[in-house]
C-alpha positions in Angstrom: -16.2 26.7 19.3 -14.5 28.7 16.5 -15.6 28.5 12.9 -12.5 26.5 12.0 -12.9 23.6 14.4 -13.6 20.1 13.0 -16.3 18.1 14.7 -18.0 14.7 14.3 -21.5 14.7 12.9 -24.2 12.1 13.3 -22.9 10.3 10.2 -19.5 9.9 11.9 -17.7 12.1 9.4 -15.5 15.2 9.9 -16.6 18.5 8.6 -16.4 22.2 9.2 -19.2 24.1 10.9 -18.7 27.2 8.9 -18.5 28.4 6.2 -20.9 26.6 3.9 -19.4 24.3 1.3 -18.7 25.8 -2.1 -20.4 23.6 -4.7 -20.7 26.1 -7.6 -17.9 24.4 -9.6 -18.6 20.6 -9.9 -15.4 18.5 -10.1 -15.0 16.3 -13.3 -15.0 13.3 -11.0 -18.6 14.0 -10.1 -19.8 14.6 -13.7 -17.6 12.7 -16.2 -18.1 9.2 -17.5 -17.1 6.7 -14.7 -14.9 4.6 -16.9 -13.1 7.6 -18.3 -12.5 9.2 -14.9 -11.4 5.9 -13.5 -8.8 5.4 -16.3 -7.6 9.1 -15.9 -7.1 8.6 -12.2 -5.6 5.1 -12.4 -3.2 5.5 -15.3 -0.7 8.0 -13.8 -0.9 6.3 -10.4 -0.2 2.9 -12.0 2.7 4.4 -14.0 4.1 6.0 -10.8 3.7 2.7 -8.8 5.3 0.6 -11.5 8.3 2.9 -11.8 8.6 2.9 -8.1 8.2 -0.9 -8.0 10.7 -1.3 -10.8 13.3 0.0 -8.3 12.5 -2.9 -5.9 12.7 -5.4 -8.8 15.9 -4.0 -10.2 17.3 -3.7 -6.6 16.8 -7.5 -6.2 18.5 -8.2 -9.6 21.5 -6.0 -8.6 21.8 -7.5 -5.2 21.5 -11.1 -6.4 23.9 -10.7 -9.4 26.2 -8.1 -7.8 26.5 -9.4 -4.3 25.1 -12.9 -4.0 22.3 -15.2 -3.1 22.9 -14.9 0.7 22.8 -11.1 0.4 19.4 -11.4 -1.3 18.3 -13.7 1.5 19.4 -11.1 4.1 17.5 -8.3 2.4 14.4 -10.5 2.0 14.7 -11.5 5.7 14.3 -7.8 6.9 11.7 -7.0 4.3 8.9 -7.6 6.8 10.3 -4.8 8.9 10.4 -2.4 5.9 6.9 -3.4 5.0 5.7 -2.7 8.5 7.1 0.8 8.3 5.4 1.3 4.9 2.1 0.0 6.3 2.0 2.6 9.1 2.8 5.4 6.6 0.1 4.0 4.2 -2.4 3.9 7.1 -1.9 7.6 7.8 -1.9 8.7 4.2 -4.9 6.6 3.1 -7.0 7.6 6.1 -6.2 11.2 5.5 -7.0 10.9 1.7 -10.3 9.3 2.4 -11.5 12.3 4.4 -10.0 14.8 2.0 -11.6 13.3 -1.0 -15.1 13.4 0.6 -14.5 16.9 1.9 -13.5 18.1 -1.5 -16.4 16.2 -3.1 -18.8 18.1 -0.8 -17.0 21.4 -1.5 -15.4 21.8 1.9 -11.9 23.0 0.9 -11.1 24.6 4.2 -11.9 21.4 6.1 -9.7 19.4 3.7 -6.8 21.7 4.3 -7.2 21.5 8.1 -7.2 17.7 7.9 -4.1 17.8 5.7 -2.1 20.1 8.1 -2.9 18.1 11.2 -2.0 14.9 9.4 1.4 16.3 8.4 2.3 16.9 12.1 1.0 13.5 13.1 2.9 11.7 10.4 6.2 13.4 11.3 5.8 12.5 15.0 4.8 8.9 14.4 7.6 8.4 11.9 10.2 9.6 14.4 8.8 7.4 17.2 8.6 4.3 15.0 12.2 4.6 13.7 13.6 4.9 17.2 11.6 1.9 18.5 12.7 -0.3 15.7 16.3 0.7 16.1 16.2 -0.2 19.8 14.3 -3.4 19.3 15.8 -4.7 16.1 17.8 -7.6 17.7 14.8 -9.1 19.5 12.9 -8.7 16.2 15.6 -10.7 14.4 15.3 -13.4 17.0 11.5 -13.4 16.7 11.8 -13.8 12.9 14.2 -16.8 13.5 16.7 -15.4 11.0 19.6 -17.7 10.2 22.8 -16.5 11.8 24.6 -16.2 8.4 22.1 -13.5 7.3 22.2 -11.2 10.4 25.1 -8.9 9.5 23.9 -8.0 6.1 20.3 -7.6 7.4 21.5 -5.0 9.9 23.6 -3.3 7.3 20.5 -2.9 5.1 18.0 -1.8 7.8 19.9 0.9 9.7 20.2 3.5 6.9 16.5 3.0 6.0 15.6 3.9 9.6 17.4 7.2 9.2 14.9 8.5 6.7 11.7 7.0 8.1 10.5 10.5 9.2 11.2 11.9 5.7 9.3 9.0 4.1 6.3 9.6 6.3 6.1 13.3 5.5 6.6 12.6 1.8 3.9 9.9 1.8 1.5 12.4 3.4 2.2 15.0 0.6 1.8 12.5 -2.2 -1.4 11.1 -0.8 -2.7 14.7 -0.6 -1.9 15.1 -4.3 -3.8 11.9 -5.1 -6.8 12.7 -2.9 -7.3 16.2 -4.5 -7.4 14.7 -7.9 -3.8 15.4 -9.0 -2.3 12.0 -9.5 0.3 13.4 -12.0 2.1 15.1 -9.2 2.2 11.9 -7.3 3.6 10.2 -10.4 6.4 12.9 -10.7 7.6 12.3 -7.1 7.6 8.6 -7.4 9.2 8.7 -10.9 12.2 10.8 -9.6 12.7 8.6 -6.5 12.7 5.4 -8.5 14.9 6.6 -11.3 17.5 7.9 -8.8 17.2 4.7 -6.8 18.1 2.5 -9.7 20.9 4.9 -10.7 22.5 5.0 -7.3 22.0 1.2 -6.9 24.1 0.5 -10.0 26.7 3.0 -9.0 27.1 1.9 -5.4 26.9 -1.9 -5.9 28.7 -2.3 -9.2 30.8 0.9 -9.3 31.9 1.3 -5.7 31.4 -2.3 -4.6 29.5 -1.3 -1.5 27.3 -4.4 -1.5 24.2 -4.5 0.6 25.1 -1.2 2.2 25.1 0.4 -1.3 21.6 -0.7 -1.9 20.5 0.8 1.4 22.2 4.2 0.9 20.8 4.3 -2.7 17.3 4.2 -1.1 18.2 6.9 1.4 19.5 9.4 -1.2 16.6 8.8 -3.6 14.1 9.4 -0.8 15.7 12.7 0.1 15.6 13.9 -3.5 12.0 12.8 -4.1 10.9 14.4 -0.8 12.5 17.7 -2.0 10.4 17.5 -5.2 7.2 16.8 -3.2 7.8 19.9 -1.1 8.4 22.0 -4.2 5.2 20.8 -5.8 3.3 21.5 -2.6 4.6 25.0 -2.3 4.6 26.0 -6.0 1.7 24.0 -7.6 -1.8 25.2 -8.4 -4.9 24.4 -6.4 -3.0 22.8 -3.5 -4.4 22.1 -0.1 -3.2 25.0 2.0 -0.7 24.7 4.7 -2.0 27.0 7.4 0.2 27.6 10.5 -2.7 27.6 12.9 -3.7 24.1 11.6 -0.2 22.6 12.1 -1.1 21.0 15.4 -2.3 17.8 16.9 -6.0 17.4 16.6 -7.3 14.3 18.4 -10.6 14.2 16.4 -8.7 14.2 13.1 -6.1 11.7 14.2 -8.8 9.3 15.5 -10.7 9.5 12.2 -7.6 9.1 10.1 -6.5 6.0 12.1 -9.9 4.5 12.0 -10.2 4.9 8.2 -6.6 4.0 7.5 -6.5 1.0 9.8 -7.8 -1.4 7.1 -4.9 -0.4 4.9 -2.6 -0.9 7.8 -4.0 -4.4 8.3 -3.6 -5.1 4.6 0.0 -3.8 4.3 1.1 -5.1 7.7 -0.6 -8.4 6.9 1.7 -8.6 4.0 4.6 -8.0 6.3 3.4 -10.6 8.8 2.8 -13.1 6.0 6.4 -12.8 4.8 7.6 -13.0 8.4 5.5 -16.1 9.2 6.5 -17.7 5.9 10.2 -17.2 6.7 9.6 -18.7 10.1 7.7 -21.7 8.7 10.3 -22.2 6.0 13.1 -22.2 8.6 11.2 -24.6 10.8 10.2 -27.2 8.1 12.9 -27.0 5.4 16.1 -27.7 7.4 19.3 -27.1 5.3 17.2 -25.8 2.4 16.1 -22.7 4.4 18.5 -20.2 2.8 17.6 -21.3 -0.7 13.9 -21.2 -0.1 14.1 -17.8 1.6 16.1 -16.5 -1.4 13.6 -18.0 -3.8 10.7 -16.6 -1.8 12.4 -13.2 -1.9 12.6 -13.3 -5.7 9.0 -14.2 -5.9 7.9 -11.4 -3.6 9.9 -8.8 -5.6 8.4 -10.0 -8.8 4.9 -10.2 -7.3 5.1 -6.7 -5.9 5.9 -5.3 -9.4 3.0 -7.2 -11.0 0.7 -6.3 -8.1 1.2 -2.6 -8.5 -1.3 -2.0 -11.4 -4.0 -3.6 -9.2 -3.0 -1.4 -6.3 -3.1 1.7 -8.5 -6.7 0.8 -9.6 -7.7 0.4 -5.9 -6.3 3.8 -5.1 -8.1 5.3 -8.1 -11.4 3.6 -7.0 -11.0 5.1 -3.5 -10.6 8.6 -4.9 -13.4 8.3 -7.5 -15.9 6.6 -5.2 -15.0 8.9 -2.3 -15.7 12.1 -4.3 -19.1 10.7 -5.5 -20.1 9.4 -2.1 -19.3 12.8 -0.6 -21.6 14.3 -3.2 -24.4 11.8 -2.5 -24.2 10.2 -5.9 -24.6 6.6 -4.8 -25.3 5.2 -8.3 -21.9 6.4 -9.5 -20.3 4.8 -6.4 -21.7 1.4 -7.4 -20.7 2.0 -11.0 -17.2 2.9 -10.0 -16.9 -0.4 -8.1 -18.1 -2.6 -11.0 -15.8 -0.8 -13.4 -12.8 -1.3 -11.1 -13.6 -5.0 -10.6 -13.9 -5.6 -14.4 -10.7 -3.9 -15.3 -8.8 -5.3 -12.3 -9.8 -8.9 -13.1 -8.4 -8.6 -16.6 -5.0 -7.8 -15.1 -5.1 -10.4 -12.3 -6.0 -13.1 -14.9 -2.9 -12.2 -16.9 -0.7 -12.3 -13.8 -2.1 -15.7 -12.9 -1.3 -17.2 -16.3 2.2 -15.7 -16.2 3.2 -16.8 -12.7 1.6 -20.2 -12.9 2.5 -21.3 -16.4 5.7 -19.4 -17.4 7.4 -18.0 -14.2 10.9 -19.2 -15.2 11.6 -16.4 -17.7 10.9 -13.8 -15.0 13.1 -15.3 -12.3 15.9 -16.0 -14.7 16.4 -12.2 -14.9 17.6 -12.2 -11.3 20.2 -15.0 -11.5 21.8 -17.7 -13.6 21.5 -20.1 -10.7 19.2 -22.9 -12.1 18.4 -24.3 -8.7 17.2 -20.9 -7.4 15.2 -20.3 -10.6 13.5 -23.7 -10.4 12.8 -23.4 -6.7 11.1 -20.0 -7.2 9.2 -21.3 -10.2 7.9 -24.3 -8.2 6.6 -22.0 -5.4 5.0 -19.6 -7.9 3.1 -22.3 -9.7 1.2 -23.1 -6.5 0.9 -19.7 -4.8 -0.8 -17.9 -7.7 -3.4 -20.5 -8.8 -6.2 -18.4 -7.3 -4.8 -14.9 -7.9 -7.2 -14.2 -10.8 -10.0 -13.6 -8.3 -8.1 -11.2 -6.0 -9.2 -8.0 -7.9 -12.8 -8.5 -6.9 -11.9 -8.9 -3.2 -9.6 -5.9 -3.1 -12.0 -3.6 -4.8 -14.9 -4.7 -2.5 -12.7 -3.9 0.5 -11.6 -0.6 -0.9 -15.1 0.7 -1.6 -15.9 0.6 2.1 -12.9 2.8 3.0 -13.8 5.2 0.2 -17.3 5.6 1.8 -15.7 6.1 5.2 -17.1 2.8 6.5 -14.0 1.8 8.6 -15.4 -1.3 10.3 -16.5 -3.3 7.2 -13.2 -2.3 5.5 -11.2 -3.4 8.5 -13.0 -6.7 8.8 -12.7 -7.6 5.2 -9.0 -6.7 5.1 -8.1 -8.4 8.3 -10.2 -11.5 7.9 -8.4 -12.8 4.8 -4.9 -12.5 6.2 -5.3 -12.9 10.0 -8.1 -15.5 10.2 -7.3 -17.5 7.0 -3.9 -17.1 5.5 -1.6 -16.9 8.6 -3.1 -19.9 10.4 -3.0 -22.0 7.2 0.7 -21.2 6.7 1.4 -22.4 10.2 -0.8 -25.5 10.2 -0.7 -27.0 6.7 3.0 -27.8 6.7 2.5 -30.2 9.6 0.6 -32.5 7.1 1.8 -31.4 3.7 5.4 -30.5 4.5 6.9 -27.3 3.1 4.5 -27.3 0.1 1.7 -26.7 2.7 3.1 -23.2 3.1 2.5 -22.4 -0.6 -1.0 -24.1 -0.8 -2.2 -21.8 2.0 -2.3 -18.9 -0.6 -4.7 -20.2 -3.2 -7.0 -21.7 -0.5 -7.2 -18.3 1.2 -7.9 -16.6 -2.2 -10.8 -18.9 -2.9 -12.4 -18.6 0.5 -11.6 -15.0 1.3 -12.7 -13.5 -2.1 -16.0 -15.4 -2.0 -16.9 -14.1 1.5 -15.9 -10.6 0.6 -17.9 -10.4 -2.6 -21.0 -11.9 -0.9 -20.8 -9.4 1.9 -20.4 -6.4 -0.4 -23.3 -7.6 -2.6 -25.4 -7.8 0.6 -24.4 -4.4 1.7 -25.1 -2.7 -1.6 -28.4 -4.6 -2.1 -29.8 -4.3 1.4 -28.0 -1.6 3.3 -26.8 1.1 1.0 -30.2 1.6 -0.6 -31.6 2.5 2.8 -29.2 5.4 3.2 -30.9 8.8 2.8 -28.1 11.3 2.2 -28.2 14.4 4.3 -27.7 17.1 1.7 -25.8 20.3 2.4 -25.6 22.7 -0.5 -26.6 20.0 -2.9 -24.1 17.4 -1.5 -24.2 14.7 1.1 -22.6 14.8 4.4 -21.8 11.1 4.6 
């Protein structure tokens, strides 16, 4: 075997056989105050995500006000498909980032570059395959989602341009995740900032200026993606201290891909679970609400767009935790791993409590930004006041799930992520309406939060108290190999 081949070790991690890791220059993530490093990581990621999420929020405002309520319902109806695409990209990027962070934490820069290069090839190939499959199967997917006939034309108009740039979005996602994993979240922020700013600009121009309607919103996304991808490439090629793109590493590597998929699968379950949740919700609304289906789907669409914007700071904190904990776990500093988790939970809970108070007590002011239609605003507000009752607790559950991925523990991460959505939420959405009517759909969410977060926190406490303390890191050059 050559000295550049990646192999699995007994601790089920990827690493290079040779040369020895370079640990002469400790990274600030391994030595700085946990709270300071967490904030430094989280802040630019949150800003980037918020700016990116602002596009989705403004896009909904533009579509609702510039095109109409049914147009918003059409875009919301195909949103599960877009989220599924995003979930696959996130799986590849986050799985790669988990390995890279731990490799860099242990000083193995060459191994990190090899994982990065192989992941680029894999992302490009999978993005192409996925876009072709969705294009060919989109009509059966519409049927499965039980989309009202009145929404189908605009749904197709919105989806098709997005499929054209799926490959580009996958490659761009891999590049930005590599920036984050190597401790350079500012570069990630720059890419997302450009994409969001252009998206909003093109949205306004195409919808209000050219009158292109739903198609204008889709093509705005396409152009913005191409420009942001160009910036990501430039930063990769011209920036300092980048993971190297080595031609001999630009190939399929089954060991790398298996590990990336294993570590990224919990994120896929989380993101695709969100997509399936939307899809099942639309199905249940269509089944149980009769003539009110379009109104409820539109209201739910406004709620989702608003929630996604308010959820992004918590997601940014989760990403920061994965990087910080991954670095320290790779270096064998288990006390700092636990401190990172507690810090993330504390700061995250402050934010989720604020979101809960807003969306339960005063949601009307937010939804009125989208439309002057009082019926739509009141419907969305009624849904929100139920759905977010238990959201204050979600930070603890998300951080506990994320810490396992950061440590490369794919199975616990997968079980915690999938259990909440697939074993609790989705069955409740389908079953509760039979006794509670349409409101049963919305009550499924706080009930799931209460049960799911409690079980996740208890499991994580058990793992850290009983299992993690038994780990005896295998040191290599002063760092752990786990």
